[in-house]
C-alpha positions, -999 to +999 in steps of 0.1 A: -118+283+658-087+286+635-074+316+656-079+297+688-059+267+674-030+292+664-030+306+699-031+273+716-001+260+694+019+291+704+011+284+740+022+248+736+056+260+722+061+284+749+055+256+775+084+236+764+108+251+788+084+248+819+075+212+815+096+183+827+120+170+803+118+132+792+153+128+805+138+133+841+115+103+833+136+080+813+173+079+801+162+057+771+165+073+736+131+084+720+120+057+693+098+068+666+082+036+652+071+036+615+048+008+608+058+006+571+089+000+551+116+027+544+111+052+515+073+059+519+055+090+532+053+080+568+090+071+569+101+102+552+079+126+574+092+106+606+129+111+595+124+147+590+110+155+624+135+132+643+165+155+640+148+186+654+130+168+681+162+153+692+178+186+695+147+203+712+142+173+738+179+170+745+177+132+739+185+109+709+155+103+686+156+072+663+134+061+635+127+023+634+109+006+607+084-021+617+066-031+585+040-058+581+004-067+582-007-035+568+010-014+596-004-037+627+028-052+635+045-016+643+013-001+657+009-030+681+045-026+693+039+010+704+003+001+719+021-023+743+052-001+750+057+015+783+039+047+785+068+068+794+070+088+760+101+071+748+081+048+723+060+068+698+041+060+667+044+080+634+011+070+616-020+080+597-053+075+613-061+045+589-037+022+608-052+031+641-092+030+632-096+014+598-072-015+599-088-031+632-122-032+613-107-051+585-083-077+603-080-087+638-056-066+660-048-063+697-054-026+698-077+002+689-080+040+691-082+037+730-048+021+730-031+055+720-028+091+732-023+118+708+009+137+705-001+160+677-007+165+639+025+165+617+014+172+582-011+170+553+000+154+521-020+148+488-025+114+473-016+109+438-022+083+410+010+075+391+021+052+363+057+046+352+067+069+323+084+039+304+056+023+283+027+037+302-007+020+296-027+050+308-018+088+302-048+103+320-072+092+349-102+089+323-079+066+302-073+044+333-110+044+343-122+036+307-098+007+306-106-007+341-144-004+332-139-024+301-116-049+317-126-056+355-098-069+376-072-065+349-055-034+362-030-041+390-031-012+412-004-010+441-009+006+476+012+005+509-009-019+528-046-031+536-064-004+556-040+024+547-050+058+534-039+047+500-060+015+499-090+035+512-086+058+483-087+029+460-118+016+475-133+051+470-121+054+435-137+021+426-169+029+441-171+064+426-161+051+390-181+019+391-149-003+383-130-031+397-091-032+403-069-060+411-057-044+443-022-053+455-010-044+490+027-040+499+043-035+533+048+002+525+051+027+495+090+019+492+084-017+479+053-007+458+074+021+440+101-005+431+074-031+416+058-001+398+092+010+382+099-025+373+064-030+357+051-056+380+020-035+386+002-011+364-006+018+385-002+030+422-020+052+445+006+069+467+013+099+488+029+128+469+058+128+494+070+093+484+065+098+445+073+135+440+110+127+432+101+101+405+075+125+392+100+153+389+126+131+374+103+118+347+103+084+359+063+087+371+037+101+351+010+117+376-024+112+364-043+129+390-042+140+425-071+126+446-086+157+457-109+178+436-084+207+434-051+207+419-020+206+445+001+238+443+032+215+447+024+197+414+003+223+397+004+206+363-013+175+375-052+177+374-075+170+403-103+146+404-131+172+394-112+176+360-111+138+357-149+136+362-146+120+396-154+149+421-169+125+444-132+114+454-118+141+476-092+126+500-056+132+514-033+118+541-028+131+575+003+121+595+005+125+631+024+114+663+009+092+689+020+077+722+007+047+742-026+053+763-019+063+799+013+084+789+013+111+816-001+145+805+030+164+813+051+141+792+025+143+763+029+182+767+065+182+764+065+161+733+036+183+716+056+215+725+087+199+709+069+186+677+053+220+672+085+239+676+102+216+652+073+219+626+076+258+630+112+259+620+116+271+582+139+244+575+116+218+585+086+234+568+108+236+537+120+200+539+083+188+542+073+209+513+100+192+491+084+159+501+050+170+491+036+176+527+025+208+545+033+211+582+005+214+605+017+224+641-011+226+668-024+213+700-027+173+706-065+178+709-068+188+673-052+156+661-076+138+686-107+154+669-095+141+634-088+107+648-123+103+663-138+117+631-119+091+611-130+064+636-168+072+632-165+072+593-145+038+595-172+024+618-200+036+594-182+019+564-176-012+584-212-014+594-222-012+559-200-040+549-176-018+528-144-024+545-129-056+533-094-067+528-088-075+490 
């Protein structure tokens, strides 16, 4: 399966020259909608791919932040956009398949067509280095268990990967946090640095600079194994929570009914961008690993996340805090 995916990705890249350009469809610039505030993982990843995609497509590509309602405002804008390939969504699956099961939205998975997967990113539990309340994940768990609802833990919005990871962490450890949702990682990071919240679950990409600068202490990555980008940070297995094993996937989507030729052009440009050494290096510096491939690969992952979200919702476990 992996070999076939690689071959299909290569074929997608080769198809770029033969498919119609977006300029033949529309003279508008391509807009990448980020449904969260600037400074977070999705925003950073979107801005990383925008420059090479503009060059490869021969059209301007601009990033616009549309934060609010856990991502629903930006996602809704793309869902109702003209399906001509010029309005795209940079997002994790959660804003597409989890959020609609927690709050009312005017879209669901069927409202979108996959362009392709962009990257995978580890999630990390961080506290500020100045006067930290906790120095290890077991410290955090022990305090939260003894003081239910007393630990204020930030995330980038209800229904996001970060929020879902907090729900998993609570269930696995048998604890209760005071969960605080923001309009993206950027504002949450500001409040963590200022001491308004105690701890944060964030993508490694948006916290790695603060970790390396010594402003944050990373208690754990939320996967069982350590992440090679932060090899000194333990995984959940070492912290006694092997049941928690999650990460963020970021991808590119278009409105439903976007022509297949247009999707093919966009996927080929995305893959070529992700295969460039400079872009791979930039993503690695952010804590993300590039994942070029066919659009269908992201579709499969989205459908799997949708099934999982439905099961959680049916079990009554998807609730806004």
